[in-house]
C-alpha positions in Angstrom: 110.0 91.6 90.1 110.1 93.9 93.2 112.1 92.9 96.2 112.0 94.4 99.7 115.5 95.1 101.0 116.7 95.4 104.6 116.4 91.6 104.7 112.9 91.4 103.2 111.7 90.2 99.8 108.3 90.4 98.1 106.8 90.4 94.7 105.5 93.6 93.1 101.9 92.5 93.6 102.5 92.6 97.3 100.6 89.4 97.8 103.3 87.0 99.1 104.6 86.6 102.6 108.2 88.1 102.7 111.1 86.0 103.9 114.4 87.1 105.4 117.4 87.4 103.1 120.4 88.4 105.3 122.7 88.7 102.2 120.6 91.7 101.1 121.8 93.7 104.0 125.4 93.5 102.6 124.4 93.5 99.0 127.2 94.0 96.5 124.8 95.3 93.8 126.0 98.8 92.9 122.5 100.3 92.6 121.5 99.0 96.0 124.8 100.1 97.6 124.5 103.6 96.1 121.0 104.0 97.3 121.8 102.9 100.9 124.9 105.2 100.9 122.7 108.2 99.9 120.1 107.1 102.5 122.8 107.3 105.2 123.9 110.7 103.9 120.4 111.9 104.4 120.7 111.2 108.1 124.1 113.0 108.2 122.5 116.0 106.5 119.7 116.1 109.0 122.2 115.9 111.8 124.0 118.9 110.3 120.7 120.8 110.3 120.1 119.8 113.9 123.5 121.2 114.9 122.6 124.6 113.4 119.3 124.5 115.3 121.1 123.9 118.6 123.2 127.0 117.9 120.0 128.9 117.4 118.5 127.5 120.6 121.7 128.5 122.5 121.4 132.0 121.2 117.8 132.3 122.1 118.4 130.9 125.6 121.4 133.2 126.1 123.8 130.3 126.9 126.6 128.3 125.3 126.1 125.4 122.9 127.2 122.8 125.4 124.7 123.9 128.0 121.9 124.4 125.4 122.6 120.9 124.0 121.8 119.2 127.3 118.1 120.1 127.0 117.9 120.5 123.2 118.9 116.9 122.4 116.5 115.6 125.1 113.6 117.0 123.0 112.8 113.9 120.9 109.6 115.4 119.6 110.2 117.6 116.6 106.9 119.5 117.0 107.8 120.4 120.6 111.3 121.5 119.5 109.9 123.7 116.7 107.3 125.3 119.0 110.0 126.0 121.7 112.2 127.7 119.1 109.3 129.8 117.9 108.3 130.9 121.4 111.9 131.8 122.3 112.4 133.8 119.1 109.3 135.8 119.9 110.4 136.4 123.4 113.9 137.5 122.3 113.1 139.4 119.1 109.3 140.1 119.1 107.5 139.9 115.8 110.4 141.2 113.7 111.0 137.9 111.8 107.4 136.5 111.8 107.1 136.3 108.0 110.4 134.6 107.6 109.9 132.3 110.6 106.5 131.1 109.4 108.1 130.0 106.2 111.1 128.5 107.9 108.9 126.5 110.2 107.0 125.1 107.2 110.3 124.0 105.6 111.4 122.4 108.9 108.2 120.5 109.4 108.5 119.1 105.9 112.0 117.9 106.5 111.1 116.4 109.9 108.3 114.3 108.2 110.5 113.3 105.3 113.3 112.3 107.7 111.0 110.0 109.6 110.0 108.3 106.4 113.6 107.9 105.3 114.4 106.2 108.6 111.4 104.0 109.0 110.3 103.0 105.5 111.5 99.7 103.9 113.7 99.4 100.8 112.2 97.8 97.7 114.5 96.6 95.0 113.1 96.3 91.4 114.4 94.1 88.6 113.6 94.2 84.9 114.4 90.5 84.2 116.7 89.5 87.1 119.9 90.8 88.6 121.4 93.4 88.6 118.9 95.6 90.4 117.3 98.3 88.1 115.9 100.5 90.8 115.7 100.9 94.6 113.0 102.9 96.4 111.6 103.3 99.9 108.0 102.3 100.6 105.9 102.5 103.7 106.7 99.7 106.2 103.2 98.2 105.9 104.2 97.1 102.4 101.6 94.2 102.3 98.9 96.9 102.1 100.6 98.5 99.1 99.1 99.0 95.6 99.8 101.1 92.5 99.1 104.2 94.5 101.5 103.5 97.3 103.9 106.4 97.8 107.6 105.8 97.4 110.9 107.7 97.9 113.3 107.5 95.0 117.0 108.2 94.8 116.4 111.7 93.5 114.1 112.4 96.4 116.9 111.5 98.8 119.3 113.8 97.0 116.8 116.6 97.2 116.3 116.0 100.9 120.1 116.4 101.4 120.2 119.6 99.4 117.3 121.1 101.3 118.8 120.2 104.7 122.1 121.8 103.7 120.3 124.9 102.5 118.3 125.3 105.7 121.3 124.6 107.9 123.4 127.3 106.2 120.4 129.7 106.2 120.1 129.1 110.0 123.7 130.1 110.5 123.1 133.3 108.6 120.0 134.0 110.6 122.2 133.8 113.7 124.5 136.3 112.0 121.6 138.7 111.6 120.4 138.1 115.2 123.9 139.2 116.4 125.5 136.0 117.6 128.0 135.8 114.7 128.8 139.5 114.2 131.9 139.3 116.5 133.5 136.9 114.2 133.2 139.0 111.0 135.2 142.0 109.8 133.0 145.1 110.3 133.5 146.4 106.8 132.6 143.0 105.4 129.6 142.8 107.6 128.3 146.2 106.5 128.5 145.0 102.9 126.3 141.9 103.3 123.9 143.0 106.1 121.4 144.8 103.9 120.9 141.7 101.7 120.5 139.4 104.6 118.2 141.7 106.5 115.9 141.8 103.5 116.0 138.0 103.2 115.0 137.5 106.8 112.0 139.8 106.4 110.5 137.7 103.6 109.3 134.1 103.1 111.9 131.5 102.1 112.2 130.9 98.3 113.2 127.3 97.6 115.0 126.4 95.5 116.8 129.6 96.0 117.0 131.9 93.0 120.4 132.4 91.4 120.8 135.8 93.0 120.4 134.3 96.5 123.8 134.2 98.4 123.2 130.6 99.3 122.5 129.4 95.8 125.0 126.5 95.1 125.8 128.0 91.7 127.7 130.8 93.3 
C-alpha cells in the first residue's frame, strides 16, 4: 500500500480519491519523521546558499549586505536573480570567470528546480504489509495522474541536495575571497599560500562531487 502524507492518502494504483488524515501531519512513525526532518533541512540548506548569494550580490553592487538584501530578497524569481548576478559579474570583472560561472549557473539552476519540487511535491508513504512505514518519497502534486514512470524524490536525493547546497554555498564564499571582498579578513601569508589553488579552480568548470584533492571536499 502507498499512502500520500501531508494529510493525504491513496493506494499505489493512484485510482482512489484521497481523504484527509490529520494525524499523518504529526505522525510518530520514525521513518516518516526522519524523512520530514531531512526535508526541512533541505530548506535550511537552500537558505544557507541564498545567504552566500546575497553576499555575492552585495560585492557586485558595491554595497553592504543589509542594503543589498533589501532588493535581493525581493527577487522571488530565481531565473531573474541568476541573470542579475551574471550581468553584474560581467560588469565588475569582465569575462575573467566565464568558464567557471557558466558551470556555476548550471549547478544553481538545478538546485533551484529541485528546491521547488521539494517544497511543492506531496509525500507518499509506502508499506510492505501494514505499519510501520517502509519508505517515504515525494511525488508530483498531481498524484492522481501518476503511474509506474512517475518521478519521485527519495531520502537519499534529499541528502544529496543538502550536500550540494552546502558545497555551492562554501564555494561562493571562496569565490568572494578571490574577487577580493574577503582578503582583508585573511592573513597575507596564509592568503598567498591558497590563492594559486583557488585562482585555478575559478578558471575552470565545477567538478561535482569534488575530487578528494579539492579544498572543499568533505573528506578533508
